[in-house]
C-alpha positions in Angstrom: 127.2 101.9 116.7 126.0 105.3 115.0 122.5 105.6 114.9 120.6 106.4 111.9 120.2 110.5 111.8 116.5 111.4 113.4 113.6 112.3 111.1 113.2 115.8 110.1 110.6 117.5 111.7 108.7 118.5 108.7 109.0 115.0 107.2 105.8 113.5 107.9 106.0 109.6 109.3 104.4 108.0 106.4 106.9 108.9 104.2 109.6 106.6 105.7 108.9 102.9 105.3 108.6 100.6 108.6 111.0 98.5 107.0 113.8 100.5 107.0 117.0 98.7 106.3 119.8 99.5 108.5 123.4 97.6 106.6 126.4 97.9 108.9 129.3 97.4 106.6 132.6 96.7 109.2 135.6 98.0 107.4 139.0 97.3 108.0 139.0 100.5 110.5 136.3 99.2 112.6 133.6 102.2 111.2 130.2 101.4 110.6 128.0 102.5 107.5 124.2 102.7 107.7 121.8 103.0 105.3 118.1 104.1 105.7 115.8 102.9 102.9 113.4 105.9 102.7 111.4 104.7 99.9 107.8 105.7 100.5 105.2 102.8 101.0 103.1 102.3 98.1 99.2 104.4 98.1 97.6 101.5 99.5 99.7 100.7 102.4 99.6 104.3 103.4 95.5 104.2 103.0 95.3 101.3 105.1 97.7 102.5 108.0 94.9 104.7 108.8 93.3 103.4 112.3 90.4 101.6 112.1 90.0 101.2 108.2 91.1 97.4 108.1 88.2 96.4 110.4 85.1 98.3 108.3 86.9 97.0 105.3 86.3 93.6 106.4 83.1 93.6 107.6 82.0 95.8 104.1 83.6 93.1 102.1 81.5 90.5 103.6 78.3 92.5 103.2 79.1 93.5 99.6 79.7 89.8 98.3 76.1 89.1 97.9 75.9 92.0 96.0 76.9 90.0 93.2 75.5 86.7 94.3 71.6 87.7 94.7 70.5 88.4 90.8 72.5 85.3 89.4 71.1 83.2 92.4 67.6 84.6 91.5 67.7 83.9 87.6 69.3 80.4 88.2 66.5 79.6 91.0 63.4 80.7 89.1 64.4 79.8 85.6 65.0 76.2 86.9 61.7 76.3 88.9 59.7 78.1 86.3 61.6 77.3 83.1 61.5 80.9 81.8 64.6 83.4 81.6 62.1 85.4 80.6 60.2 85.5 83.6 63.7 85.5 85.7 65.3 88.5 84.0 62.0 90.5 84.6 61.6 89.6 88.2 66.1 90.9 88.7 64.8 94.0 86.9 61.9 94.7 88.7 64.0 94.3 91.9 66.4 96.6 90.4 64.0 99.3 89.6 62.4 99.2 93.0 66.0 99.6 94.2 66.5 102.8 92.1 63.6 104.0 93.8 64.1 103.5 97.5 68.1 103.6 97.5 68.3 107.4 97.6 65.9 107.6 100.8 67.5 104.4 102.5 71.0 106.7 102.2 69.5 109.8 103.4 67.7 108.1 106.6 71.4 106.8 106.7 72.8 110.4 106.7 70.2 111.5 109.0 70.3 109.1 111.6 73.7 107.2 111.3 74.8 104.0 109.5 74.1 101.5 112.7 70.7 102.9 113.3 69.3 102.8 109.5 71.8 100.2 107.7 70.8 97.2 110.3 67.1 97.2 110.1 67.0 97.9 106.4 69.4 94.9 106.0 67.3 92.8 107.8 64.1 93.7 105.7 66.1 93.0 102.7 66.6 89.9 104.3 63.6 88.9 104.5 62.5 89.8 100.7 65.2 87.6 100.0 63.8 84.7 102.1 60.4 85.4 100.5 61.6 85.0 97.1 63.2 81.8 98.3 60.0 80.3 99.6 57.8 81.4 96.8 60.1 79.6 94.3 60.6 76.6 96.1 56.7 76.2 96.7 55.4 77.0 93.5 53.4 80.3 94.4 52.2 82.5 91.9 54.3 84.7 89.7 53.6 87.7 90.8 54.8 86.9 94.6 57.9 86.7 92.9 57.9 90.0 91.9 56.6 91.4 95.3 59.4 89.2 97.4 62.3 90.8 95.5 61.0 93.8 94.9 61.1 93.9 99.3 65.1 93.4 99.0 65.1 97.2 97.6 65.6 98.4 101.4 69.5 97.2 101.0 71.8 99.6 102.3 74.5 101.2 100.1 77.1 99.4 101.9 79.7 100.5 99.2 78.6 104.2 99.6 78.8 104.0 103.0 82.3 102.7 102.9 83.0 105.7 100.9 81.6 107.9 103.2 83.9 106.3 106.2 86.8 107.3 103.6 85.9 110.3 102.9 85.7 111.4 106.9 89.0 110.3 107.7 90.7 111.6 104.5 89.2 115.0 104.8 89.4 116.1 108.5 87.3 118.5 109.7 85.9 121.7 107.7 88.8 123.4 107.8 91.0 120.5 106.7 93.1 120.4 110.0 93.5 117.6 112.8 90.4 117.1 114.5 92.1 115.3 117.5 91.0 111.8 116.6 93.9 110.6 114.4 92.3 112.3 111.0 95.1 114.8 109.4 94.7 117.4 106.6 92.4 116.9 103.7 94.5 114.2 101.2 93.2 114.4 97.9 95.5 111.8 96.5 94.5 109.5 99.6 90.9 109.6 98.5 91.6 109.1 95.0 93.3 106.0 95.9 90.6 105.3 98.7 88.1 105.6 95.8 89.5 103.6 93.2 89.7 100.8 95.8 86.2 100.9 96.6 85.1 100.5 93.1 88.2 97.4 92.3 86.3 95.6 95.6 82.7 95.9 93.8 84.2 94.2 91.1 85.9 91.6 93.4 82.5 91.3 94.4 81.0 90.7 91.0 83.7 88.4 90.3 83.7 86.2 92.9 79.7 86.4 93.3 78.7 85.1 90.5 81.4 82.1 90.5 80.1 81.1 94.0 76.4 81.5 93.2 76.6 79.3 90.3 78.7 76.8 92.4 76.3 76.8 95.6 73.0 76.6 93.1 74.9 73.9 91.1 76.5 71.8 94.1 73.8 71.9 96.7 70.4 72.9 95.6 69.0 75.9 93.4 68.2 77.7 97.0 71.5 77.8 98.2 72.8 80.9 96.5 69.9 83.2 97.8 70.0 81.7 101.5 74.1 82.1 101.6 73.7 85.5 100.3 71.2 87.2 103.0 73.3 85.1 105.4 76.5 87.0 104.3 74.9 90.4 104.0 73.2 90.3 107.3 76.3 89.4 109.1 78.8 91.8 107.2 76.3 94.5 107.8 76.4 93.9 111.3 80.4 93.6 111.7 80.5 96.9 109.8 78.1 98.9 111.8 79.7 97.5 114.5 82.9 99.9 113.8 81.5 103.0 115.6 84.9 105.0 115.8 85.0 105.6 112.0 81.5 106.0 111.4 81.0 109.7 110.0 79.1 112.2 112.5 74.9 112.3 111.7 74.2 115.1 110.0 70.8 116.4 111.2 68.1 118.1 108.8 68.4 121.7 108.8 65.1 124.1 108.6 65.5 125.8 105.1 67.8 123.8 103.7 66.5 121.0 101.8 64.0 123.0 99.4 63.5 122.4 96.0 66.4 124.4 94.6 68.9 122.3 96.4 68.0 118.9 94.7 70.9 116.8 93.9 69.2 116.0 90.5 69.6 119.9 90.2 72.9 120.2 90.3 74.7 120.9 87.1 75.8 117.7 85.0 74.2 115.4 87.5 71.2 114.3 85.2 73.5 113.5 82.2 75.8 111.4 84.6 72.9 109.6 86.2 71.7 108.8 82.6 75.1 107.4 81.8 75.2 105.1 84.7 71.3 103.8 84.2 72.8 102.5 80.7 75.8 101.8 81.9 74.1 99.5 84.8 71.7 98.3 82.2 74.1 96.7 80.2 76.0 95.3 82.6 72.3 93.7 84.5 71.7 91.8 81.0 75.2 90.8 80.4 74.5 88.5 83.6 71.1 87.3 82.5 72.2 86.7 78.6 75.4 85.1 79.9 73.6 82.5 81.8 71.2 81.9 79.4 73.6 81.4 76.3 75.9 79.1 78.9 72.9 77.0 79.8 71.7 76.4 76.0 74.8 75.1 75.5 74.9 72.9 78.6 77.6 74.6 80.5 76.0 76.4 83.1 78.5 76.3 85.3 81.4 78.2 82.7 78.7 81.2 83.2 79.9 82.1 86.8 83.4 81.6 85.4 82.9 84.0 82.3 81.3 86.6 84.7 84.1 86.4 87.1 86.7 86.8 84.4 84.8 90.1 83.1 85.0 91.4 87.0 88.6 90.5 87.3 89.5 92.7 84.6 87.7 95.5 85.9 89.4 94.6 89.3 92.9 94.4 88.3 91.9 98.3 86.5 90.4 99.6 89.5 93.7 99.0 91.5 96.0 100.2 88.4 93.4 103.6 88.6 93.9 103.9 92.0 97.8 103.5 92.2 98.1 106.3 89.2 98.0 110.0 89.7 96.0 110.8 86.2 96.3 114.3 85.6 93.4 116.5 84.3 89.5 116.9 85.3 87.3 113.7 85.6 84.9 115.2 83.3 87.3 114.6 80.8 88.8 111.1 81.3 85.0 109.8 81.9 84.0 110.0 78.1 87.3 108.2 77.1 86.7 105.6 79.5 83.1 104.9 78.3 84.6 104.6 74.6 87.4 102.2 75.6 84.6 100.0 78.0 82.2 100.2 75.2 85.0 99.0 72.0 86.2 95.9 74.9 82.6 95.2 75.7 82.3 94.0 71.9 85.1 91.6 72.3 82.5 88.7 74.0 79.7 89.5 71.5 82.6 88.9 68.5 83.6 85.9 70.2 80.5 84.1 70.3 79.8 85.6 67.0 82.9 84.0 65.3 83.4 80.8 67.3 80.3 80.2 69.0 
């Protein structure tokens, strides 16, 4: 039987689907016709064909799932114990503010000393803060202890950022963009676009499953169950993620004279307005969690709050995957205002639904 023609040397292996279809048609003359399906694999299939990506992604998913659990669990736990959603919202807001201050320092330590060396102890300290919040709430400690305990969770490392750093390391290759002998090839801008979109979709997946899981655990078991399970998942996921040393980016040691005031990222063009937009967007999403739970609880449907938050995150998850599969044209700074405008318009729909239908 004739064999398919060999792949031309100039054609990368990834452009030939691994599931090539060989169709033999035995005609009246006994000849064989061979057809090879050369349709390229999809962007996500090519992305996870890179060695080591599936392993660190699995651990990172477990570590990031509590990201959507902690704030909802804290609100349900504190409001149920103290009878005040205002106090619960204030405690979670304090934790977010502390995270905004501590997170950049944690990230700098991760860059300087490595992900495994910093992320594990930082996560352990954050898990202890979550357990302290649980104990203070359960045993009726003064209100100020709730603020202190939740602020201790600010050392939680940005596992999503560490995962994005691994994608950039694997897909960008070395400084010249050429292969470095470890399976990393030329810089691939399209693959990096897909990876970043996938990571954003994973964030939304965590916010889709996290609130639903938290409300289920707190309602079906006991009010502190969401916080307890979240701390265990976070510690387990970080241990699994950091164990994947083959994909960890190299350490970037401090260079004398490089870290001066003039090289601060905050001084980069456009960085401050972008941070202001991100702060406003984060405030909107953060307040939506508290308001949604309070709105549903007022009507005797607390269990429905998790489903509502999950649906909102499901839309963002689907949009993230779709955005990663597309190849948008033009610079990102032009697309950003249009995306914000669309988000603002769509986020008015829940308000209209609540106002018009109750």
